[in-house]
C-alpha positions in Angstrom: 0.0 0.0 0.0 2.9 2.4 0.8 4.5 1.8 -2.6 1.2 2.5 -4.3 0.7 5.7 -2.3 4.2 6.9 -3.2 3.6 6.0 -6.8 0.3 7.9 -6.8 2.0 11.0 -5.2 4.8 10.9 -7.8 2.3 10.7 -10.6 0.3 13.6 -9.2 3.5 15.6 -8.9 4.6 14.8 -12.4 1.2 15.8 -13.8 1.1 19.0 -11.7 4.6 20.0 -12.9 3.7 19.1 -16.4 0.6 21.3 -16.2 2.6 24.1 -14.7 5.2 24.0 -17.5 2.5 23.8 -20.1 0.6 26.8 -18.7 3.4 29.0 -17.6 6.4 28.1 -19.7 6.4 31.4 -21.5 6.2 33.4 -18.3 8.9 31.4 -16.6 11.2 31.7 -19.6 10.7 35.5 -19.8 11.3 35.9 -16.0 14.6 34.1 -16.4 15.5 36.1 -19.5 14.6 39.4 -17.8 16.6 38.5 -14.7 19.8 37.9 -16.7 19.3 40.5 -19.4 18.8 43.4 -17.0 20.8 42.5 -14.0 23.6 44.9 -15.0 21.2 47.7 -16.3 20.2 49.7 -13.2 17.8 52.0 -15.1 15.6 49.0 -16.0 14.8 48.7 -12.3 14.2 52.4 -11.6 10.9 54.3 -11.7 10.5 58.1 -11.9 10.6 60.0 -8.7 9.7 63.6 -8.0 12.6 66.0 -8.4 13.3 67.1 -4.8 16.1 69.7 -5.6 14.2 72.8 -6.8 17.0 75.3 -6.3 17.6 77.6 -9.3 20.9 79.1 -10.2 20.1 82.8 -10.4 23.6 83.9 -11.7 23.8 86.3 -14.6 23.5 84.2 -17.7 22.5 84.0 -21.3 19.2 83.8 -23.1 19.0 81.3 -26.0 16.4 80.5 -28.6 16.3 77.2 -30.5 13.6 75.4 -32.5 11.0 77.9 -31.4 11.8 77.8 -27.7 13.4 80.4 -25.4 15.4 79.4 -22.3 18.1 80.8 -20.1 21.4 79.2 -19.0 23.3 80.5 -16.0 26.5 81.0 -18.0 27.8 83.8 -20.2 30.7 82.1 -21.9 28.8 80.7 -24.9 31.2 79.8 -27.7 29.0 81.2 -30.5 31.6 80.5 -33.3 31.4 76.7 -32.7 27.7 76.2 -32.5 26.8 73.2 -34.7 23.4 73.2 -36.4 22.2 70.0 -38.0 19.1 67.9 -37.1 20.0 68.9 -33.5 21.9 71.9 -32.3 25.1 71.6 -30.2 25.8 74.7 -28.0 29.3 74.8 -26.6 30.6 76.9 -23.7 34.2 77.9 -23.2 34.2 76.2 -19.8 33.8 72.8 -21.6 30.1 72.5 -20.9 27.8 71.7 -23.8 24.1 71.5 -24.5 22.6 69.4 -27.2 19.1 70.5 -28.2 16.5 68.7 -30.4 12.8 68.9 -30.9 9.8 67.0 -32.3 6.1 66.4 -32.0 4.5 65.1 -28.9 3.6 61.8 -30.8 6.9 61.0 -32.5 7.7 57.9 -30.4 4.1 56.4 -30.6 3.9 57.2 -34.4 7.2 55.6 -35.0 6.2 52.5 -33.0 3.0 52.2 -35.0 4.7 52.6 -38.3 7.7 50.3 -37.7 5.7 47.5 -36.2 2.7 47.8 -38.6 0.4 47.5 -35.6 -3.0 49.2 -36.0 -4.5 51.6 -33.5 -7.0 49.1 -32.2 -4.4 46.5 -31.4 -2.0 49.1 -29.8 -4.9 50.4 -27.7 -5.7 46.8 -26.6 -2.2 46.2 -25.5 -1.1 49.6 -24.0 -4.4 51.3 -23.2 -6.0 54.6 -24.3 -3.7 56.9 -22.3 -0.6 55.6 -24.1 -2.0 56.8 -27.4 -2.6 60.3 -26.2 1.1 61.4 -26.3 4.6 60.2 -26.0 4.6 61.6 -22.5 1.9 59.1 -21.4 3.5 56.2 -23.3 6.9 56.9 -21.6 5.3 57.3 -18.2 3.8 53.8 -18.7 7.2 52.4 -19.7 9.2 54.2 -17.0 6.9 52.8 -14.3 7.4 49.2 -15.5 10.3 47.2 -14.1 11.5 43.5 -14.5 10.1 42.9 -11.0 6.6 43.9 -12.2 6.5 40.8 -14.4 4.9 37.9 -12.5 4.6 34.2 -13.2 0.8 34.4 -13.0 0.6 37.2 -15.6 -0.9 36.3 -18.9 1.4 35.9 -21.9 0.1 39.1 -23.3 0.9 41.0 -20.1 4.4 39.5 -19.9 5.1 40.5 -23.5 3.7 44.0 -22.9 5.8 44.6 -19.8 8.9 43.1 -21.4 8.5 45.5 -24.3 8.0 48.5 -22.0 11.1 47.6 -20.0 13.1 47.4 -23.2 11.8 50.8 -24.3 12.7 52.4 -21.0 16.2 50.9 -21.1 16.8 52.3 -24.6 15.3 55.8 -24.0 16.4 56.6 -20.4 20.1 55.7 -20.6 21.1 56.7 -17.2 22.3 54.8 -14.1 21.7 57.7 -11.7 18.0 58.2 -11.7 14.8 59.1 -13.5 12.9 62.2 -12.4 9.6 63.8 -13.1 9.9 67.4 -14.1 7.3 70.1 -14.7 7.3 73.8 -15.5 4.5 76.1 -16.8 2.8 74.1 -19.6 5.7 71.6 -19.9 5.9 68.2 -18.3 8.4 65.4 -18.8 11.4 63.6 -17.4 15.0 64.1 -16.5 17.4 61.2 -16.9 20.4 61.5 -14.6 21.2 63.0 -11.2 23.9 65.8 -11.5 25.0 65.2 -7.9 26.2 61.7 -9.0 28.3 63.2 -11.8 26.9 61.2 -14.8 28.5 61.8 -18.2 25.3 63.5 -19.3 21.9 64.6 -18.1 18.9 64.7 -20.4 15.7 66.6 -20.0 12.7 65.7 -22.2 9.8 68.1 -22.0 6.4 67.9 -23.6 3.6 70.4 -24.2 0.6 70.6 -26.4 2.8 72.2 -29.1 5.5 69.6 -29.2 8.6 68.3 -27.5 12.1 69.6 -26.8 15.0 67.5 -25.6 18.0 69.1 -23.9 21.1 67.1 -23.0 23.8 68.6 -20.8 27.4 67.4 -21.2 30.5 68.1 -19.1 33.7 68.0 -21.2 36.5 65.6 -20.1 38.8 68.6 -19.5 36.2 70.9 -18.1 36.7 72.2 -14.6 33.0 73.3 -14.5 30.3 71.0 -13.3 26.6 71.0 -14.1 24.3 71.3 -11.1 20.6 70.6 -10.6 20.2 74.4 -10.0 21.7 75.0 -13.5 19.3 72.6 -15.1 16.4 74.0 -13.1 17.2 77.5 -14.5 16.7 76.1 -18.0 13.6 74.2 -17.2 11.9 77.1 -15.3 12.7 79.7 -18.0 11.6 77.5 -21.0 9.0 79.2 -23.2 7.6 78.9 -26.7 8.6 81.6 -29.3 8.5 82.0 -33.1 12.3 81.8 -33.6 13.8 78.5 -34.9 17.5 79.1 -34.7 19.9 79.6 -31.8 21.0 83.1 -31.1 22.7 84.9 -28.2 20.8 87.9 -26.9 
């Protein structure tokens, strides 16, 4: 009787394990892949937090205009002769600091995703929801709040695939190991990738409004003695306005 009971228990266990593998093999495989793929990518495990340092550098600076936006920087040593204008504009300073500026519509990312994947709006909405279709800001907000830890074994295959895609998008867009922050000023809202206090190679601010999007990346040159602070970046964010000028000028 004992051998029969053991055999029955083993058979039940085998059937249970088989059913588990059959039902959750995709989820289990993705969990393993996510663990190994993102174990050395810190940003994949981060979610946006509110920017706590609201100090603004009020030093005498320079007013710039680019792509129809005005903003101020707290430096007066702009190297106007070496400004590079292409698809984006590189604004250098004699201290070694640099700002790379670019712009686009508030739906560039979503539109590109729809076009490149050939997915229709109905299918996109079914996977990512209505809010993600409203703007790139909403889509990135969804991606930035998704982490490998949010993928669970009991999730459906569709949810696992959706979350895995969102983590991948976050890792590609927010290339920073020092933090993701929510930022807002006037009619702009968006994200900052990088914490200046941790001295990253670059800090990027991506801001959206109803009129479009502007991306500003702050670099510190290898030989530069100057450092970029959160107060410097806040000066730019808080003075950002729309205008009718589409080229960089010093005023």
